[in-house]
N, C-alpha and C positions, 0 to 999 in steps of 0.2 A: 392503451397499457395496460395491464395485467394486475395483481395485485401485490405481488412481486419485486416486479418491478418498481412500480409505485410505492413502499415501504420501501427499499434500498436506497430512491433517488430521496425521497422525505430524511431519509439518516447523513445522506452523504446532504443535504444543503444543512442539518443540524450539525455537526462537526467542521463543518466553512465554516458556520457562523460564527465556533466557540472559539474557531480558532482566532478568527479575524477580529473578536469581541478584546483575545487575546495583545493581539500586533496591533493594531487601531492608534491604540494611545500612545504606543512609542515616541521615543521623540530618532531624530538622526541616531544617534548613537546606538540604543537601542539596537536600533536597525541591523543595526554593522556588530550585535552581537558576535560570540563566535557561537557555535555550534558540538554536539559530538559529531559530526561527519566534516571527514577534516576536510579544512578549504570553505568550505560554507559556513556562512551568517547567518542571521534569518530571514535576511531580504534572497539571500540564495537561495529559500527551503522556499519563499514564498512564490519566487521563479520559476522555479518547476513545478511547481502545484498549477500555476499558470499556466506556464508551457503547454503543462502534461494535458491538462483539462484543452489545450486551443490544439494540441497535434487531433483529440479523439474526438473535436467537433468534425478535424478536416477526413479522419478516415473516416463516420459517416456519413460527410456529404459533400466531399470534392479526391478526388478518383486522383484528377492531376497533380492536384497540391499533394498530396498524402502520399505517391509516389515520385514526385521530387523527393521530398523529405525522406523519405528510406533511402533510395541515393545517396543524399548527403549525410545519411548515417554511417552507412558501409563506407564510405571517402572517408571518414572518422570512427570506424567503432567500441573504442577507447575512448573517443573524449566529446564526444557531440551532444547529450549530459549536461557536464559539466560546462562548454561552450556558452549550451545554452543558458544554464543559471549564473551566469556569469556575468551573461547580456545582463541577461533582465533584472539583474540588483543591482546593474550600473543605474540605473534610474533613480531617477528623487524617490522616497519612501511615499508618498503621497502618491503617484504615477503608477508606480508599483500593485501599491495597493488597489485604485481603481480598475487595472488589468487582472489584477486576479476577480475582483467583483462578478465581471462581463464573463472573465473566462468561463469560472463554475455557474453565472444561471444559464450563459447560451446551452452547456453544456447539457443541461439537468433539461434545458425544452428540448435541445437536440434530440437526446434519446427518450425523451418520456412522446416526444414525436414521431416517431423510427414505425414504417410499416412488421406486425408481428413478425417472428422467422428473420428478419435481415441479421448478417453476416458480418462483421464491422474486421475489416484489415486490423492485424497487430502487427509488432516486435516481434510476438508469441505467434500460435495457434489464433484465428478470427474468432472473435466471440459476441455470442450475443451482446445484449438492449442489457441487457439482467446482467451478466456476467464484467462485461463495459462497467456496470456504475457501479460494479463489483469493486473492480479494481480500481477505481477510482476510489473508493470511498475507502480500500487498504491503504492508498496513500497519500489520501490527506492525515489519515490518523495516525500515521507514521511518524511522516511527515512535522505534523501538530508534537507529538512526543520530543520533536528530537528540538523548537523552537522552547517547549516545554522545559525541557532541560537544560537549553541556553542560558535558558532566563532565572531559572532556580525558579521557577512558579509549578505548578498542579492542575492536571487536565482531570478531573476527577474519573474516573473508570466508570463506564455505565455499558448497557447491555447490546450496545449500538460494535461493539466490538464484537460479537457475536462472525461477522463480517469477514473480517481478518479471520474467526476462527474458522468458518468455513471453504474464506481460498488456502485458507496454511494448510487445509485438510485436502482439499483436490489437486496440489500440486507437489504431492507427497512423489510423485514416480517422477515429474518435473527436476524437481530437487536433485534426482539421485541424477539425470540425466544433464544437470547442467558441469556436473562436475564431475564428467567423464566416468559415471560410475551406474553401472546393471539395475534400477531399479528392484528392491526383492517383489516375488512376488507372493509371499506371507500376507495375511488380512491385521491390520493392529485395527484393536478397538480404541474409542478416543470416548473418552470419559471424562467432560470437563467442567467447573464452576464456575457460570456467570457472575458480572459482581451483585445482581439482586440475588443469589444464592442457587436461582434456578438450576440446573443441569442438562446441559445438552450432550449427545450420543453422537457417535459414526460408529460405520462398523459393523460387524457381530457378535456379539459377547460373549460367545464362548471360542475366539480366537484368544490363542497362546500369549499373543504377541502387543500388548496397551503401555496407554500416555494416558496416564489421571494426570487429578490437580488442577490448579488454574486457569482458566478461557484467557485472565487479561496475561500473566504470565507466558501461554502458551501464544495469545496473537504478539507480544512482545516480539520471543521466539525464531518466528516464520516472516517478522519483518525484519531480521535482526538487527532491535534496540535492545537484545537483552540476552545475553552470553548464556547457553542453556543450564549449565552447573551452578549459578546462577538461580533460574526456575522453581517456585514451584511444582516443580512436576516430577512424577515417575513413571519410569521406561520399565517393560516390565521385556526382555527379547536385548536380542543382542540389533536385532532389525529397528525396532523401535528406538532403541537407545540411538542407533546412528544412524535414522532419521532425523533430533533432534539436532545432531551435529549440523549434520546440513539444511538443512531446511528451510525454502526460500518460498515466499509466496509472492514475490515479487518479478516481471522480466527481464531479461539478462541476466549479465556472468557475473556469476556469484559474489557477495561484499565479503568485507571484511570483516564482519559481524561487528560485536564489543566484544573485547578483555573479559576475564575472567575478574570476579572482585576480588 
């Protein structure tokens, strides 16, 4: 296992531990607290994380089971994610929490053990183990923010969110294509401030188009947890501005996003 994969997996475990510390003490009513995702309560959010971790393990280890899951998704492309979340949320909270613990532990162990160069099939393009770990971090981070918002608690931002930023930058072209748009050919320079104060950059500094500001807000925008108009971000250039309007770091069709404040 290379150092980069090890680092992402360590951060994935830490992000999961942080969210578990929030949900583990909840009573039944707490698990049924509504979150900003329409129709999803806390249990739906955790069930979705457990299910996606389990599916990622199947993608990496069991081609027959993975292919069967893809066929089921094709039969219900607009509803299979919600269906899986609803089914998972229907059990007792302690059962759901145990399922998620097992799923996320097994995911880390599976990705750590994959031979170098392995490509894992997914609902989008196949991914390396590091890319899969990054995608799973992004999901855990984003859905954790939904849970925290529903419960009225704060998950302090930290530099682990750099993985979400990285994925958000890499999926720029995908975000346009997901909406039936041709990705602009122009370069965009991205210069963002992590919670620690460290600056991270992507793209050529001399580009005419740029996005600058808060890495935390950028991560919220690309996971569609914050409307771009409410973010501490400055986009220079029409292509950069449009990118923030369509940004999407997750696979699948565009989501409804969040309304502006």
